[in-house]
C-alpha positions as CSV (number, residue, x, y, z in Angstrom):
1,M,-9.9,8.5,-23.2
2,D,-12.4,10.0,-25.6
3,Q,-13.6,6.8,-27.3
4,P,-14.9,3.6,-25.8
5,L,-12.2,0.9,-25.5
6,A,-14.2,-1.5,-27.8
7,K,-14.2,1.2,-30.6
8,L,-10.4,1.7,-30.3
9,L,-9.9,-2.0,-30.5
10,A,-12.4,-2.8,-33.2
11,I,-10.0,-3.6,-36.0
12,H,-8.0,-5.9,-33.6
13,L,-11.1,-7.6,-32.3
14,K,-12.1,-8.6,-35.8
15,K,-8.7,-10.2,-36.4
16,F,-9.3,-12.4,-33.4
17,G,-12.9,-13.2,-34.1
18,V,-14.3,-11.3,-31.2
19,E,-17.7,-10.0,-32.0
20,E,-18.7,-8.7,-28.6
21,F,-16.1,-7.1,-26.3
22,D,-16.3,-7.1,-22.5
23,A,-13.9,-7.9,-19.7
24,S,-14.5,-11.6,-20.1
25,V,-12.7,-11.5,-23.4
26,L,-9.5,-10.4,-21.7
27,Q,-10.0,-12.9,-18.8
28,Q,-10.2,-15.9,-21.2
29,T,-6.5,-15.8,-21.8
30,A,-7.0,-13.5,-24.8
31,P,-4.2,-13.3,-27.3
32,R,-1.4,-11.5,-25.6
33,I,-1.2,-8.9,-28.4
34,L,-4.8,-8.0,-27.6
35,T,-4.1,-7.4,-23.9
36,Q,-1.0,-5.4,-24.9
37,F,-3.2,-3.2,-27.2
38,V,-5.5,-2.6,-24.2
39,S,-2.6,-1.6,-22.0
40,R,-1.2,0.7,-24.7
41,I,-4.5,2.5,-25.1
42,I,-4.8,3.0,-21.3
43,F,-1.2,4.2,-21.1
44,N,-1.7,6.6,-24.0
45,G,-4.9,7.9,-22.3
46,G,-2.7,9.3,-19.5
47,F,-3.7,6.8,-16.8
48,A,-1.1,5.7,-14.2
49,G,-2.1,2.0,-14.4
50,I,-4.9,-0.5,-14.5
51,Y,-6.7,-2.7,-12.1
52,Y,-8.5,-5.9,-13.1
53,R,-9.8,-9.2,-11.7
54,S,-7.7,-12.3,-12.3
55,K,-8.6,-15.1,-14.6
56,Y,-7.8,-17.3,-11.7
57,G,-10.8,-15.9,-9.7
58,H,-12.5,-12.6,-9.3
59,D,-11.5,-12.5,-5.7
60,I,-7.9,-12.0,-6.8
61,E,-7.0,-8.4,-7.7
62,N,-4.3,-7.5,-10.3
63,W,-2.7,-4.1,-10.5
64,A,-0.4,-2.9,-13.3
65,L,1.4,0.4,-12.8
66,F,2.9,2.3,-15.7
67,E,6.3,3.8,-15.2
68,P,7.2,6.3,-14.0
69,F,4.8,6.2,-11.0
70,Q,4.8,7.2,-7.4
71,I,3.6,5.0,-4.5
72,K,3.0,6.8,-1.3
73,V,3.7,4.4,1.6
74,R,1.5,5.4,4.5
75,E,2.4,2.7,6.9
76,L,4.2,-0.7,6.6
77,E,2.2,-3.8,7.1
78,L,3.9,-7.1,8.0
79,I,2.8,-10.0,5.9
80,R,3.1,-13.3,7.8
81,P,4.0,-16.5,6.0
82,A,0.6,-18.0,7.1
83,D,-1.4,-15.0,5.5
84,R,-4.3,-16.5,3.6
85,D,-3.8,-14.3,0.5
86,L,-0.1,-14.9,0.4
87,Q,-0.7,-18.7,0.7
88,R,-3.3,-18.5,-2.1
89,A,-0.8,-16.6,-4.4
90,L,1.9,-19.1,-3.7
91,E,-0.4,-22.0,-4.4
92,L,-1.6,-20.5,-7.7
93,H,2.0,-20.3,-8.9
94,S,3.2,-23.5,-7.4
95,L,5.6,-21.7,-5.1
96,K,6.9,-22.4,-1.6
97,F,8.9,-20.5,1.0
98,K,12.3,-21.8,1.6
99,E,13.1,-21.8,5.3
């Protein structure tokens, strides 16, 4: 990507009344079209995906992979139902395991 993201988004930021662009703009439930523009710019820049902190807490990591992509599985890791991160994700989305 040759230009800063804010410069590439400038015309769109004005439409949404955003005067100063940083990550917090996207974490404040920005208009979906704005986050889609960001994803498109990253995709067109040749990147395989993006990583960002969740609006639900900066301790939660979000990953978006653009297709086609390759994931190299090095070793499998069992996730137990009592796993703290799994339980937090389920809680955030009001989900439960059905036994």
